[in-house]
C-alpha positions in Angstrom: -23.1 -4.6 44.9 -21.7 -1.0 44.7 -18.8 -2.1 46.9 -18.1 -5.1 44.7 -18.1 -2.8 41.6 -15.8 -0.4 43.3 -13.4 -3.2 44.2 -13.4 -4.5 40.6 -12.8 -1.1 39.2 -9.9 -0.6 41.5 -8.4 -3.9 40.5 -8.7 -3.1 36.8 -7.1 0.3 37.4 -4.2 -1.4 39.3 -3.8 -3.9 36.5 -3.7 -1.2 33.9 -1.2 0.9 35.8 0.9 -2.2 36.4 0.9 -3.0 32.7 2.1 0.5 31.8 4.6 0.4 34.6 6.1 -2.9 33.2 6.9 -1.2 29.9 10.2 0.7 30.3 10.1 3.5 27.7 13.5 4.9 28.7 16.1 5.8 26.1 19.6 6.4 27.7 21.9 8.9 26.0 24.2 7.3 23.5 21.5 4.9 22.2 22.3 3.8 18.6 20.1 1.7 16.5 20.0 0.4 12.9 17.2 1.3 10.4 16.8 -0.6 7.1 15.0 1.1 4.3 14.3 0.5 0.6 14.1 4.0 -0.8 16.4 5.5 -3.5 16.9 8.8 -5.3 15.1 11.8 -4.0 13.1 9.7 -1.5 16.3 8.5 0.1 17.7 12.0 0.3 14.5 13.3 1.9 14.5 10.4 4.4 18.1 11.1 5.4 17.3 14.8 5.7 14.5 14.0 8.1 16.6 11.5 10.1 19.3 14.2 10.5 16.7 16.6 11.8 15.5 13.9 14.3 19.0 13.4 15.6 19.4 17.1 16.0 16.3 17.2 18.1 17.3 14.1 20.0 21.1 14.3 20.5 21.1 11.3 22.7 20.0 9.0 19.8 22.0 8.0 16.8 20.4 6.3 13.8 22.4 4.0 11.5 20.2 4.2 8.4 21.1 1.6 5.8 19.8 1.1 2.3 19.4 -2.7 1.9 17.5 -2.9 -1.5 13.9 -3.4 -2.6 11.2 -5.1 -0.6 12.4 -8.6 -1.6 16.0 -7.9 -0.6 14.9 -6.6 2.8 12.7 -9.6 3.4 15.6 -11.9 2.6 18.0 -10.1 4.9 15.5 -10.0 7.7 14.9 -13.8 7.3 18.7 -14.4 7.3 19.2 -12.2 10.4 16.3 -14.0 12.2 17.9 -17.4 11.4 21.3 -16.3 12.6 19.9 -14.7 15.7 22.0 -11.6 15.1 22.3 -8.6 12.8 18.6 -7.7 12.8 17.8 -3.9 12.7 15.8 -2.3 15.4 13.6 -0.7 12.7 12.8 -1.7 9.2 10.6 -0.9 6.3 8.8 -3.9 4.8 6.0 -4.4 2.2 2.6 -4.6 3.7 1.6 -8.1 2.3 4.5 -9.6 4.4 2.9 -8.7 7.7 0.5 -11.6 8.0 3.4 -14.2 8.0 5.6 -12.0 10.2 2.8 -11.8 12.8 2.2 -15.5 12.6 5.8 -16.3 13.3 6.1 -13.5 15.9 9.0 -11.9 14.0 7.8 -8.3 14.8 7.0 -6.5 18.0 3.4 -5.8 18.9 3.4 -2.0 18.8 0.4 -1.7 21.1 2.5 -1.1 24.3 4.7 1.4 22.5 1.6 3.3 21.2 0.3 3.5 24.8 3.6 4.5 26.3 4.3 7.2 23.6 0.6 8.1 23.2 1.1 11.9 22.9 3.9 11.5 20.3 2.3 9.0 18.0 -1.3 10.2 18.1 -2.4 6.9 16.8 -6.1 7.8 16.0 -4.9 10.4 13.5 -3.8 7.7 11.0 -6.4 6.8 8.4 -8.1 3.7 9.9 -7.8 1.6 6.8 -4.1 1.8 7.0 -3.7 0.8 10.6 -6.4 -1.9 10.2 -4.3 -3.6 7.5 -1.3 -3.6 9.9 -3.3 -5.1 12.7 -3.7 -8.9 13.0 -6.2 -9.9 15.6 -5.3 -7.1 17.9 -1.6 -7.4 17.2 -0.5 -4.0 15.8 2.4 -5.2 13.8 3.3 -2.0 12.0 2.5 1.7 11.4 1.9 3.5 8.1 4.7 5.4 6.4 5.2 5.0 2.6 1.7 3.8 1.7 0.6 3.5 -1.9 -2.4 2.1 -3.8 -3.8 0.9 -7.1 -4.9 3.8 -9.2 -5.4 4.8 -12.8 -3.3 7.4 -14.5 -4.7 8.9 -17.7 -3.8 11.5 -20.3 -5.9 14.4 -19.0 -5.1 16.6 -22.0 -6.3 13.9 -24.4 -9.5 13.3 -22.5 -10.3 17.0 -22.7 -9.5 17.0 -26.4 -12.0 14.1 -26.9 -14.5 15.6 -24.5 -14.8 12.6 -22.2 -14.2 12.1 -18.5 -12.4 9.2 -16.9 -15.1 6.6 -15.9 -16.3 6.5 -12.3 -18.2 3.2 -12.5 -17.4 -0.1 -14.1 -20.5 0.3 -16.3 -19.0 3.4 -17.9 -15.7 1.6 -18.6 -16.6 -0.2 -21.8 -18.1 2.8 -23.6 -15.1 5.0 -22.4 -12.6 2.5 -23.8 -14.4 2.4 -27.1 -14.7 6.2 -27.4 -11.0 6.7 -26.7 -9.9 3.9 -29.0 -12.0 5.2 -31.8 -10.3 8.5 -31.5 -6.7 7.4 -31.2 -6.6 3.9 -32.8 -4.2 2.9 -30.1 -4.3 0.9 -26.9 -6.3 2.8 -24.3 -5.3 1.1 -21.1 -2.2 -0.7 -19.9 -2.8 -3.0 -16.9 -0.1 -4.3 -14.6 -0.9 -8.0 -15.0 2.0 -9.6 -13.1 0.7 -8.5 -9.7 -2.9 -9.1 -8.7 -2.8 -6.2 -6.3 -3.7 -3.8 -9.1 -6.5 -5.6 -10.9 -7.9 -7.4 -7.8 -9.8 -4.3 -6.7 -11.9 -4.6 -9.9 -13.0 -8.0 -8.6 -13.5 -7.2 -4.9 -15.6 -4.2 -5.9 -17.8 -6.7 -7.6 -17.9 -8.8 -4.4 -15.7 -11.4 -5.9 -12.9 -12.2 -3.3 -10.0 -14.4 -3.9 -10.4 -16.1 -0.5 -13.7 -16.5 1.3 -12.4 -16.9 4.9 -15.7 -18.3 6.1 -15.8 -21.2 3.7 -12.0 -21.4 3.1 -12.7 -21.5 -0.7 -12.3 -18.9 -3.4 -14.9 -16.3 -3.9 -13.8 -16.0 -7.6 -16.1 -18.9 -8.4 -19.0 -16.5 -9.0 -20.9 -15.1 -12.0 -19.6 -11.6 -11.1 -16.0 -12.7 -11.4 -16.6 -14.7 -14.6 -18.5 -11.9 -16.2 -15.7 -9.4 -15.3 -13.0 -11.7 -16.8 -15.1 -12.0 -19.9 -15.4 -8.2 -20.2 -11.6 -7.8 -19.7 -10.8 -10.4 -22.3 -13.3 -8.8 -24.8 -11.5 -5.4 -24.2 -8.1 -7.1 -24.7 -9.2 -8.7 -27.9 -10.7 -5.4 -29.2 -7.3 -3.8 -28.7 -8.6 -1.5 -25.9 -6.5 -3.1 -23.1 -2.9 -4.3 -23.0 -2.3 -6.9 -20.3 1.4 -6.4 -19.3 3.0 -9.2 -17.4 6.7 -8.7 -18.3 9.1 -5.8 -17.8 6.0 -4.1 -16.3 7.5 -0.9 -14.8 9.4 0.1 -17.9 6.7 -0.9 -20.3 3.9 1.0 -18.6 5.9 4.1 -18.1 7.1 4.3 -21.7 3.8 3.4 -23.2 2.0 6.0 -21.1 4.4 8.9 -21.4 5.1 8.4 -25.1 1.4 8.3 -26.0 1.2 4.6 -26.9 -1.6 4.3 -24.4 -4.0 6.8 -22.9 -4.1 5.4 -19.4 -2.7 2.7 -17.1 -3.4 0.9 -13.9 -0.4 0.9 -11.6 1.0 2.1 -8.3 0.2 5.6 -6.9 3.8 6.1 -5.8 4.9 6.8 -9.4 2.7 9.9 -9.7 5.5 12.6 -9.3 7.8 10.8 -11.7 5.1 10.3 -14.4 3.9 13.8 -14.0 7.4 15.2 -14.5 8.2 13.0 -17.6 4.8 13.8 -19.2 4.9 17.6 -18.5 8.5 17.9 -19.8 7.7 15.9 -22.9 10.7 13.6 -22.2 9.2 10.8 -24.3 8.0 12.8 -27.3 4.7 14.3 -26.2 3.6 16.8 -23.5 0.4 16.3 -21.5 -1.2 16.7 -18.1 -1.5 13.6 -16.0 -4.8 12.8 -14.4 -5.5 10.3 -11.6 -8.6 8.1 -11.4 -9.8 6.1 -8.4 -10.9 2.5 -8.8 -14.3 2.5 -10.6 -17.4 1.8 -8.5 -18.3 -1.9 -9.0 -21.6 -3.7 -8.8 -21.1 -3.8 -5.0 -21.5 0.0 -4.9 -17.9 0.4 -3.6 -14.7 1.7 -5.2 -12.2 0.5 -2.6 -8.5 0.1 -3.1 -6.1 -1.8 -0.9 -3.4 -0.7 1.5 0.0 -1.3 -0.1 3.5 0.0 0.0 6.1 0.5 2.8 5.2 0.1 6.4 7.4 0.3 9.5 8.1 -2.6 11.8 10.2 -3.2 14.9 11.7 -6.7 14.6 11.3 -8.7 17.8 14.8 -10.0 17.6 16.5 -10.2 21.0 19.8 -8.8 19.6 18.3 -5.3 20.0 17.8 -3.9 23.5 14.5 -2.4 24.7 16.2 1.0 24.7 17.1 0.6 21.0 13.5 -0.5 20.2 12.2 2.5 22.1 14.4 4.8 20.1 13.2 3.2 16.9 9.6 3.8 17.9 10.5 7.4 18.7 11.8 7.8 15.2 8.5 6.3 13.9 6.7 9.0 15.8 8.9 11.7 14.3 8.7 10.5 10.7 5.0 9.9 10.7 4.0 13.3 12.3 1.8 15.3 10.0 4.4 18.0 9.2 7.0 15.4 8.2 4.5 13.3 6.3 3.5 16.3 4.2 7.2 17.0 3.5 7.7 13.3 2.7 4.7 13.1 0.4 5.7 16.2 -1.4 8.9 14.4 -2.5 7.7 10.8 -2.8 4.1 11.1 -3.9 3.2 8.3 -1.4 -0.2 8.7 0.2 -0.7 11.1 3.1 -1.2 8.8 6.2 -2.5 11.4 8.6 -6.1 12.8 8.6 -5.0 16.0 10.3 -2.5 16.7 7.5 -5.4 17.5 5.1 -8.0 18.7 7.7 -6.1 20.7 10.4 -5.7 24.4 9.6 -2.2 24.2 11.1 -1.1 22.2 8.1 -3.1 24.1 5.5 -0.1 25.9 4.0 2.0 22.7 3.7 -0.9 20.7 2.2 -1.6 23.5 -0.3 2.1 23.3 -1.3 1.7 19.6 -2.0 -1.4 20.1 -4.1 0.3 22.9 -6.0 2.9 20.5 -7.3 0.8 17.3 -7.1 -2.7 18.5 -7.8 -4.3 15.1 -8.5 -3.6 14.1 -4.9 -6.8 15.9 -4.1 -8.7 13.3 -6.2 -7.7 10.4 -4.0 -10.3 9.2 -1.5 -8.3 7.7 1.4 -11.5 6.8 3.2 -11.9 4.1 0.5 -8.4 2.7 1.3 -9.0 -0.5 3.2 -7.4 -3.7 4.4 -7.5 -6.7 2.2 -8.0 -10.3 3.4 -5.3 -11.3 5.9 -4.6 -14.9 5.1 -1.3 -16.8 5.2 -2.0 -18.3 1.7 -3.1 -15.0 0.1 0.1 -14.5 -1.8 0.2 -18.1 -3.0 -3.4 -17.9 -4.2 -2.6 -14.6 -5.8 0.2 -16.2 -7.8 -2.4 -18.7 -9.2 -4.8 -15.8 -10.0 -2.1 -13.9 -11.9 -1.0 -17.0 -13.9 -4.5 -17.8 -15.1 -5.3 -14.2 -15.9 -2.2 -14.0 -18.0 -3.2 -17.2 -19.7 -6.6 -15.9 -20.5 -5.5 -12.3 -21.5 -2.2 -12.9 -23.3 -2.3 -16.5 -24.4 -6.0 -16.4 -25.4 -6.9 -19.4 -23.2 -10.5 -20.3 -23.1 -12.1 -18.1 -20.6 -14.5 -20.4 -18.8 -12.2 -23.4 -18.9 -9.3 -21.4 -17.4 -11.6 -19.7 -14.9 -12.7 -23.2 -13.7 -9.2 -24.4 -13.5 -8.1 -21.3 -11.6 -10.9 -21.7 -9.0 -10.1 -25.4 -8.6 -6.4 -24.8 -8.0 -7.1 -22.0 -5.5 -9.6 -24.2 -3.6 -7.1 -27.1 -3.6 -4.4 -24.8 -2.2 -6.7 -23.6 0.5 -7.8 -27.2 1.4 -4.1 -28.2 1.9 -3.7 -25.6 4.5 
């Protein structure tokens, strides 16, 4: 028996060694590859600065970094390149929700062999697990974290101190808080991004109401918890406490918040640095300190938010050589290292992706510098940052969710009738899969 176990162990070791040997991680001098990104302004400048530093440390590699446009533009160009069979970059930024379909169609490399081959450089286990879990589809590590964001509340901290209230930590505290602030200001308290379910969906999942129940292939929104939450939201909209914004969202939320037309808003965490600057400089008429609130704890006892933002992929297109893909992964290792992440976060206000960046004394000075300029970063609990349901129809069902929520909130549609119609339509969509 012992001899058999020894033989099996030897075979497994040989197979493992063989698998590693099959992956050629070499990068010949003179390797050039293309990198598509979506960042502009100061973020683009910082990215280019870090790429230049990478090239200086790796003189045998040249990065052709190209701004393509926003997430949708990059998605379109990647699809066009895939169809044409040429022109695909060796490295690209894409929006996290796209990953499920990319994995299904095998449009991206499984990064697992790269992670194993470049283990010391990538230090994979140092990433926050919720981030890498979202980018893993059934063992297929499709991407790695870079410019991650989430769904947070911004609030006028100066106003809250004036009123003598704190931002609510639970959903039960939300109604009384809204009324207290409204009674003080007579204005809308909270602007909600209503054209993208990513922002308000957390309120539902933290009440154990999921858009898709993968076990039954039906919607989990057909529940008392979901209906009661929708009723509460509608009541708060009717009372003037909440403004459900589903058009010109980015401009409306920013102007309403920084001009004092609302006291808080639910939107993307990546705008923190910009809102802070505008508010503190009084660029829209009032000066105040910006606070950040996490998602309120729901009846589930959780206050999770979902992994969003920009993630890095290596397209599987054959028009790029293995050496180019290796060089692309080496750039991923460089850009996601804790010291570069802290520098990137300081400029972009995206989430820190590395645990060591906030925990390791080696980075204490750099982390303190981030908090000196972006103090509310310390409020964020990245251990509550998790993967949402990975389902090929998630976005399509999300569109239905958004449409009915806008009908209920802005067009004053009957709550129960539209809730039933919404659930029926999502179930029908899932049944047609």
